[in-house]
C-alpha positions in Angstrom: -22.4 -2.8 -10.9 -24.6 -1.2 -8.3 -23.1 1.3 -5.9 -23.9 -0.9 -2.9 -21.8 -3.7 -4.4 -18.8 -1.4 -4.9 -19.1 -0.2 -1.3 -19.1 -3.8 0.0 -16.2 -4.8 -2.2 -14.2 -1.7 -1.1 -15.0 -2.5 2.6 -13.8 -6.1 2.1 -10.6 -4.9 0.4 -10.0 -2.3 3.1 -10.4 -5.0 5.9 -8.1 -7.4 4.0 -5.4 -4.7 3.6 -5.7 -3.6 7.2 -5.8 -7.0 8.9 -3.4 -8.5 6.5 -0.8 -5.8 7.4 -1.5 -6.2 11.1 -1.4 -10.0 10.9 1.9 -9.9 9.1 3.4 -7.5 11.7 2.1 -9.7 14.6 3.6 -12.8 12.9 6.9 -11.2 12.3 7.1 -10.0 15.9 6.2 -13.5 17.2 8.7 -15.3 15.0 11.6 -12.8 15.7 10.9 -13.1 19.4 10.8 -16.9 19.3 14.0 -16.9 17.2 15.7 -14.7 19.8 14.5 -17.1 22.6 15.7 -20.3 20.9 19.0 -18.7 20.3 19.6 -18.5 24.0 17.6 -21.5 25.0 18.3 -24.0 22.1 15.2 -26.2 22.3 14.3 -26.1 18.6 15.6 -25.1 15.2 13.9 -22.2 13.5 15.7 -22.1 10.2 12.3 -22.0 8.4 11.3 -18.8 10.3 13.5 -16.6 8.1 11.4 -17.4 5.0 8.2 -16.8 6.8 9.5 -13.4 8.2 10.7 -12.4 4.7 7.3 -13.3 3.2 5.4 -11.5 6.0 7.5 -8.4 5.7 7.0 -8.1 1.9 3.2 -8.5 2.3 3.0 -6.1 5.3 4.9 -3.4 3.4 2.9 -3.6 0.2 -0.5 -4.0 1.8 0.3 -1.2 4.2 1.4 1.0 1.4 -1.8 0.5 -0.6 -3.9 1.2 2.5 -1.9 4.4 3.2 -2.3 5.5 -0.4 -6.0 4.8 -0.3 -6.5 6.9 2.8 -4.0 9.6 1.6 -2.1 9.2 4.9 1.3 8.3 3.4 4.3 10.5 3.9 4.5 13.4 1.5 5.8 16.9 1.4 2.6 18.9 1.1 3.6 22.4 2.1 3.3 23.9 -1.4 0.0 21.9 -2.3 -1.4 23.1 1.0 -0.5 26.7 0.3 -2.1 26.5 -3.2 -5.1 24.5 -2.1 -8.3 25.7 -3.6 -6.6 27.5 -6.4 -6.1 26.5 -10.1 -2.4 26.1 -9.4 -3.1 23.7 -6.5 -5.4 21.6 -8.6 -2.9 21.6 -11.5 -0.1 20.4 -9.2 -2.4 17.6 -7.8 -3.3 16.5 -11.3 0.4 16.4 -12.4 1.5 14.5 -9.3 -1.3 12.0 -9.7 -0.5 11.4 -13.4 3.1 10.8 -12.5 2.0 8.5 -9.7 -0.3 6.7 -12.1 2.6 6.2 -14.6 4.8 4.8 -11.9 2.1 2.4 -10.5 1.3 1.1 -14.0 5.0 0.3 -14.6 5.4 -1.1 -11.1 2.3 -3.4 -11.6 3.5 -4.5 -15.0 7.1 -5.3 -13.9 5.8 -6.9 -10.7 3.6 -9.1 -12.7 6.4 -10.1 -15.1 8.7 -10.8 -12.1 6.0 -12.9 -10.4 5.3 -15.0 -13.6 9.0 -15.5 -14.4 9.9 -16.7 -10.9 10.1 -20.5 -10.9 12.4 -21.2 -7.9 11.1 -22.7 -4.8 12.0 -21.4 -1.4 15.0 -23.2 0.0 13.5 -24.6 3.3 9.7 -24.6 3.0 9.9 -25.5 -0.8 7.1 -23.1 -1.6 6.9 -21.2 -4.9 9.0 -18.0 -4.5 6.4 -16.4 -6.7 4.1 -16.2 -3.6 6.6 -13.6 -2.2 6.4 -11.5 -5.3 2.6 -11.8 -5.9 1.9 -8.9 -3.6 3.7 -6.5 -5.9 1.2 -6.7 -8.9 -1.7 -7.1 -6.5 -0.8 -3.9 -4.5 0.0 -2.2 -7.8 -3.5 -2.8 -9.1 -4.9 -1.3 -5.8 -2.5 1.7 -6.0 -3.4 2.3 -9.6 -7.2 2.1 -8.8 -6.9 4.6 -6.0 -4.9 7.0 -8.1 -7.5 6.8 -10.9 -10.1 7.5 -8.2 -8.2 10.6 -7.1 -7.8 11.8 -10.7 -11.6 11.4 -11.3 -12.2 13.5 -8.2 -9.8 16.1 -9.3 -11.4 16.4 -12.8 -14.8 16.6 -11.2 -13.5 19.7 -9.4 -13.5 18.1 -6.0 -10.6 18.4 -3.6 -8.6 15.4 -2.4 -8.3 17.0 1.1 -11.9 16.8 2.1 -13.9 19.7 3.4 -11.1 21.2 5.5 -7.5 21.7 4.9 -4.7 22.7 7.3 -2.4 25.5 6.4 0.4 26.1 8.8 -1.7 24.5 11.6 -4.9 26.5 11.0 -8.0 24.8 9.8 -9.4 26.5 6.7 -12.6 25.7 4.9 -11.9 24.3 1.4 -13.8 25.8 -1.4 
C-alpha cells in the first residue's frame, strides 16, 4: 500500500479516536447532568441513561488510551530512560519495555476478542447486545499493538522514540 494511503488511514483513525473520546465524554457529561436534574425535578425517567453512560465510559477510556499510547503522552515513570537516553542502555530499556508492552497488548487483544465473542446477553433496558460494550477492547488492543510494533521498528532502526529533543531534569538536550 502506498505511503499516502497509510497517512490518510492513520489520520482517519486518529480523528476517530480523538473525536470518539471527546464525544463519549460530552455524552457522559450531558447524561449525568440530566440525571441529576431529573432527580430533583422528576419530569422523566432516565433509567436507560446508566447503560449509555457505561457504554460511553468504556469507549472513552479505551479510545483515549490508544490515542495517548500513539502519541506517547500516557503516564509513565521515565526518569531512568531519560537519564539513559541516547545510550545503548537507554535503547535496551526501551526495547525491553516495548516487548513487554507488546506481549501484554497481544494477550489483552486476544482475551478481549474472546470475551466479546462469548458475550451473548442483551443489555437490561435498551436490549442491545452487551458485546458492543466489550468490542472496544479488542479494537483498541489492535491499535495499541500496532503502535507498539511501530515503536519497536523505530528502535531497531536506531531512531529514538523521544523525537529530536529530550528533556533531562527540565533541560532540553539534543538527542543523538
